SEBAPA-804203 format. One line per 5 residues: number of its first residue (from 1); their letters; for each residue x, y, z of C-alpha. Coordinates in Angstrom, 3 decimals, padded with zeros to 6 digits. Each point is the difference from the previous one (the first is absolute). Last residue first. Example, Ala and Ser with C-alpha at 12.3 -4.5 7.8 and 13.67 -1.06 7.14 Angstrom:
2
2) sa) 013.670/-001.060/007.140  -001.370/-003.440/000.660 $
end
This chain:
110
110) giikf) 035.504/186.488/334.496  002.733/-001.873/001.842  -000.631/-002.107/003.076  -003.336/-001.146/-001.344  -002.691/-001.806/001.941 $
105) gekin) -003.358/001.588/-000.804  -001.303/-002.568/-002.398  000.486/-003.729/-000.601  000.957/-001.392/003.377  -000.221/-003.780/-000.168 $
100) flssl) 001.873/-000.512/003.267  002.739/-002.079/-001.595  000.046/001.997/-003.246  000.202/003.395/001.721  002.656/-001.392/002.318 $
95) lfqlv) 002.108/-001.302/-002.888  -000.287/003.008/-002.292  000.599/003.318/001.709  001.184/-001.003/003.441  002.294/-002.806/-001.132 $
90) lfafm) 001.267/001.978/-002.978  000.768/003.034/002.156  001.783/-002.131/002.594  002.128/-001.529/-002.767  000.772/003.462/-001.365 $
85) liifg) 001.100/001.226/003.433  002.116/-003.115/000.579  001.720/000.495/-003.375  000.622/003.689/000.748  001.423/-000.866/003.417 $
80) ivahi) 002.348/-002.511/-001.647  001.104/002.757/-002.391  000.620/002.366/002.929  001.949/-002.708/001.844  002.186/-000.555/-003.076 $
75) iinqa) 000.656/003.750/-000.266  000.990/000.208/003.672  002.225/-003.066/-000.365  001.668/001.550/-003.056  000.720/003.141/002.026 $
70) aavee) 001.616/-002.041/002.789  002.087/-001.965/-002.519  001.161/003.220/-001.688  000.864/001.484/003.412  002.064/-003.034/000.952 $
65) kngrs) 001.747/-000.148/-003.380  000.964/003.686/-000.093  -000.342/000.898/-003.698  -001.047/003.604/000.508  -002.856/-000.980/002.367 $
60) qlykf) -001.948/003.210/-000.744  -001.703/-001.388/-003.096  -000.995/-003.162/001.858  -001.266/002.028/002.983  -002.146/002.035/-002.392 $
55) agflf) -001.367/-003.179/-001.583  -000.785/-001.412/003.448  -001.808/003.225/000.980  -001.906/-000.105/-003.282  -001.152/-003.546/000.798 $
50) ylvma) -001.044/001.048/003.515  -001.922/002.964/-001.430  -001.783/-002.265/-002.501  -000.894/-002.515/002.724  -001.288/002.738/002.310 $
45) agavs) -002.187/001.398/-002.793  -001.418/-003.443/-000.727  -000.687/-000.671/003.689  -001.766/003.360/000.385  -002.107/-000.574/-003.102 $
40) fmipv) -000.877/-003.551/001.043  -000.990/001.289/003.451  -002.268/002.641/-001.542  -001.634/-002.591/-002.248  -000.635/-002.296/003.023 $
35) iesiv) -001.410/002.662/002.358  -003.225/000.900/-001.827  -001.082/-003.579/-000.679  000.950/-000.879/003.581  -002.362/002.642/001.363 $
30) eglst) -002.779/-001.104/-002.359  000.442/-003.610/001.090  -000.220/001.004/003.665  -003.493/001.289/-000.608  -001.993/003.241/-000.057 $
25) fkgfg) 002.775/002.435/-000.830  -001.037/003.633/-000.570  000.804/001.101/003.528  001.618/-002.671/002.148  -002.021/001.029/003.067 $
20) fcnsi) -000.173/-003.296/001.892  -003.653/-000.977/000.016  -001.511/001.962/-002.897  003.003/-000.312/-002.322  000.438/-003.627/001.015 $
15) sigrg) -003.396/-000.845/-001.468  -001.347/-003.290/001.336  -001.854/-002.415/-002.237  -000.963/000.480/-003.629  -003.540/001.254/000.751 $
10) epdlc) 000.177/003.101/-002.182  -000.073/002.333/003.015  003.022/-001.784/001.498  -000.526/-000.724/003.668  002.252/001.818/002.430 $
5) nldkm) -002.573/002.584/001.065  -002.364/-002.824/001.044  002.420/-001.125/002.708  -000.043/-003.772/000.008  -001.593/-001.913/002.890 $
end
């Protein structure tokens, strides 16, 4: 038998905030909706820092072919990371909302 403290007061099933102490979150979807924008921000900042690191290494290479090639690889990897990040954003923002017919409440930005 279900614990009556775990039931959502609005009758939507089980409330994880009552059962497991997640505070303001009442469902796993709300937790994910809070985490995804933060993770995109962290990934974007890491990509920018990695790109700047590659640019700095390129400036410091002083024409040494091995160091120039290493710096170019870092910059290329940062650009590939940016493309992957944008693709993931598009999939989450548009494709998943269209597939699951989510009209409101699912926005990564704004």
